[in-house]
C-alpha positions as CSV (number, residue, x, y, z in Angstrom):
1,M,18.7,9.7,4.3
2,T,20.1,6.6,2.0
3,T,17.4,5.0,0.1
4,A,17.1,2.3,-2.6
5,L,16.4,4.4,-5.5
6,P,17.3,4.0,-8.8
7,D,18.6,7.4,-10.2
8,L,15.6,9.2,-10.7
9,R,17.2,11.5,-13.7
10,D,17.4,8.4,-15.7
11,L,14.4,6.6,-15.7
12,D,12.6,4.7,-18.5
13,M,9.4,6.8,-18.6
14,E,7.4,4.5,-20.8
15,S,7.8,2.1,-18.1
16,V,6.8,4.8,-14.8
17,L,3.5,5.9,-17.1
18,E,2.9,1.8,-17.9
19,H,3.0,0.9,-14.0
20,S,1.7,3.8,-12.3
21,Y,-1.7,5.0,-11.1
22,K,-3.5,8.0,-9.7
23,D,-6.0,7.5,-7.1
24,Y,-4.4,3.7,-6.4
25,H,-7.1,1.9,-4.2
26,V,-8.7,5.2,-2.7
27,K,-9.2,8.8,-3.7
28,G,-5.8,10.9,-3.1
29,F,-3.3,8.2,-3.3
30,D,-1.1,7.8,-6.0
31,Y,1.6,5.1,-6.6
32,L,4.4,6.1,-8.4
33,C,6.6,2.8,-10.2
34,L,10.5,3.6,-10.4
35,H,11.4,0.2,-11.4
36,R,9.9,-3.2,-12.0
37,S,11.0,-6.6,-12.5
38,E,9.9,-10.2,-11.6
39,G,12.7,-10.1,-8.5
40,L,12.0,-6.2,-7.7
41,T,9.8,-3.6,-7.8
42,L,10.7,0.2,-6.4
43,K,7.3,2.2,-6.0
44,A,6.4,5.4,-4.4
45,Y,3.2,6.1,-2.1
46,F,2.0,10.0,-2.5
47,F,-1.1,10.5,0.3
48,E,-3.1,13.9,0.0
49,G,-6.9,15.2,0.2
50,D,-9.1,12.9,2.1
51,V,-7.1,10.0,2.5
52,Q,-4.7,12.0,4.9
53,N,-8.3,12.3,7.4
54,A,-8.9,8.8,7.0
55,S,-8.8,6.4,10.0
56,E,-7.1,3.8,7.5
57,V,-6.7,4.5,3.8
58,V,-7.4,0.6,3.3
59,N,-8.9,-1.9,4.8
60,P,-7.3,-5.0,6.6
61,H,-5.2,-7.1,3.9
62,N,-2.6,-9.4,3.1
63,H,0.0,-9.1,0.1
64,R,1.2,-11.0,-3.0
65,Y,5.1,-10.2,-1.7
66,D,7.6,-9.0,0.6
67,F,8.3,-5.8,1.2
68,H,9.7,-2.7,3.5
69,T,8.6,0.5,3.4
70,T,10.4,3.8,4.8
71,C,8.7,6.7,5.3
72,L,10.5,9.8,2.9
73,S,7.7,12.8,4.7
74,G,5.3,13.1,6.7
75,A,4.2,10.1,8.8
76,V,2.1,6.6,8.6
77,E,1.1,4.2,11.5
78,N,1.2,0.7,10.4
79,R,-1.3,-2.1,12.0
80,W,-1.0,-5.5,11.9
81,Y,-3.6,-7.6,12.6
82,R,-3.7,-11.4,13.4
83,S,-6.6,-13.8,13.5
84,Y,-7.4,-16.6,16.9
85,P,-5.2,-17.3,18.9
86,F,-5.8,-13.6,20.2
87,G,-4.0,-12.1,22.9
88,F,-5.7,-9.8,25.7
89,N,-2.8,-7.9,27.7
90,G,-3.5,-4.3,26.5
91,D,-4.4,-5.7,22.7
92,T,-7.7,-4.2,21.0
93,R,-10.5,-6.4,21.1
94,P,-11.4,-8.8,18.8
95,Q,-13.9,-7.7,16.4
96,R,-15.9,-9.9,13.2
97,Y,-15.0,-9.2,9.0
98,N,-16.5,-10.4,6.0
99,M,-13.3,-12.0,4.1
100,F,-13.2,-11.3,0.3
101,E,-10.8,-12.5,-2.2
102,W,-9.3,-9.7,-4.5
103,R,-8.0,-10.6,-7.9
104,T,-6.8,-6.8,-9.0
105,P,-8.1,-5.9,-12.3
106,L,-4.7,-4.8,-13.2
107,N,-3.7,-8.0,-13.2
108,G,-7.3,-9.2,-15.4
109,G,-8.6,-10.0,-12.2
110,G,-12.4,-9.4,-11.4
111,G,-12.1,-7.9,-8.1
112,F,-14.0,-8.9,-4.8
113,T,-15.4,-12.2,-4.0
114,L,-16.9,-12.7,-0.7
115,S,-15.4,-15.8,0.8
116,G,-16.7,-15.9,4.7
117,E,-16.2,-14.3,8.0
118,I,-13.3,-13.9,10.2
119,T,-12.6,-12.4,13.6
120,L,-9.4,-10.3,13.8
121,Q,-7.5,-8.4,15.9
122,N,-5.1,-5.0,15.6
123,Y,-2.5,-6.8,17.9
124,R,0.3,-4.4,16.9
125,A,1.2,-0.8,15.8
126,M,4.2,1.3,14.9
127,Q,4.1,4.9,14.2
128,C,7.1,5.9,11.6
129,S,8.3,9.4,10.6
130,R,11.0,10.6,7.9
131,G,13.9,8.0,7.7
132,E,12.0,5.3,9.6
133,G,10.3,2.7,8.2
134,Y,9.4,-1.3,8.6
135,D,9.3,-5.0,6.8
136,M,5.8,-7.0,5.8
137,A,5.8,-10.2,5.4
138,A,3.3,-11.5,2.1
139,D,0.7,-13.6,4.5
140,E,1.2,-10.7,7.3
141,L,-2.3,-8.5,7.6
142,H,-2.0,-4.8,7.8
143,T,-3.4,-1.5,7.3
144,I,-2.3,2.2,7.6
145,Q,-3.4,5.3,8.8
146,I,-1.3,8.5,7.2
147,L,-0.5,10.7,10.2
148,K,0.4,13.9,8.7
149,P,-0.1,16.1,5.0
150,D,1.9,15.2,1.8
151,T,3.0,12.1,3.3
152,V,5.2,10.0,0.9
153,L,6.1,6.5,1.2
154,L,9.2,4.6,-0.6
155,L,8.6,0.5,-0.9
156,V,11.0,-1.9,-2.2
157,Q,8.4,-5.0,-3.2
158,H,10.6,-8.5,-3.6
159,E,9.3,-11.0,-6.0
160,D,5.9,-12.8,-5.7
161,V,5.6,-15.5,-3.3
162,V,1.7,-15.7,-4.3
163,P,1.2,-16.5,-8.1
164,V,-0.6,-13.7,-9.9
165,D,-3.5,-16.2,-10.7
166,Q,-4.2,-17.2,-6.7
167,P,-6.2,-14.1,-4.9
168,T,-5.2,-12.0,-2.0
169,L,-7.4,-11.6,1.2
170,T,-9.0,-8.1,2.3
171,F,-11.1,-7.7,5.4
172,T,-14.0,-5.4,5.7
173,Q,-16.6,-4.5,8.6
174,S,-19.1,-3.8,5.6
175,V,-21.0,-6.8,3.9
176,E,-20.1,-4.7,0.8
177,P,-16.6,-5.0,-0.5
178,P,-14.8,-1.5,-0.9
179,D,-16.2,0.7,-4.4
180,L,-13.2,0.8,-7.1
181,S,-15.1,3.2,-9.0
182,G,-13.6,6.4,-10.2
183,L,-10.2,4.3,-9.2
184,Y,-6.6,3.5,-11.1
185,N,-6.4,6.5,-13.3
186,K,-3.3,6.9,-15.6
187,F,-1.0,9.4,-15.3
188,T,0.0,12.0,-17.8
189,A,3.8,12.5,-18.5
190,D,3.9,16.1,-16.8
191,Q,2.1,14.7,-13.8
192,A,4.5,11.8,-13.6
193,V,7.4,14.0,-14.0
194,K,5.9,16.3,-10.8
195,R,6.1,13.6,-9.0
196,I,9.5,12.4,-9.8
197,E,10.4,15.7,-9.3
198,Q,9.0,16.0,-5.5
199,L,10.8,12.5,-5.0
200,K,14.6,14.5,-5.8
201,S,13.7,16.9,-3.5
202,L,12.9,14.1,-0.4
203,T,16.1,12.4,-1.2
204,A,18.3,14.8,-2.1
205,G,21.7,14.8,-0.4
């Protein structure tokens, strides 16, 4: 399988440790940053524990950038959402959501701020197993469900199209925003090396 990975034997470990996080967004979701620049970021997501049993890993949201996801192991379902106009030909029923502006604390932001309500519809889903993937534009709304244990995803993230000082959006059916307590923990060097070795085994050949 061909992947857009740097040489894993020659990573800048100082940069990897600076930009990588355990329990990223939710418990059991690890984010390993392999390369980071203004125009291109390469990162791997690892899912284990309770996150594998959740109906959604995170709430529906948009992004600051366009990106491509490739499944390296396990399986994932990507779900797209839209606001009005809705479709009703086999599409799911539209539902009300609370809309939160999200300014990530990792960029000095204050987290979630409630900004109103909106009706959204999950109108499309795609399941991907090893070697398969999907593209997302920054303004598209989505979430994912992990379908198999030990799923690993590779993301190729392009340059920001939403400035860092502008919020992205997250949508919840709860009146409360997602709980951030206990999240965004740092890797030790040994933990990062273990994840890198896991990637090597998945991308060999």
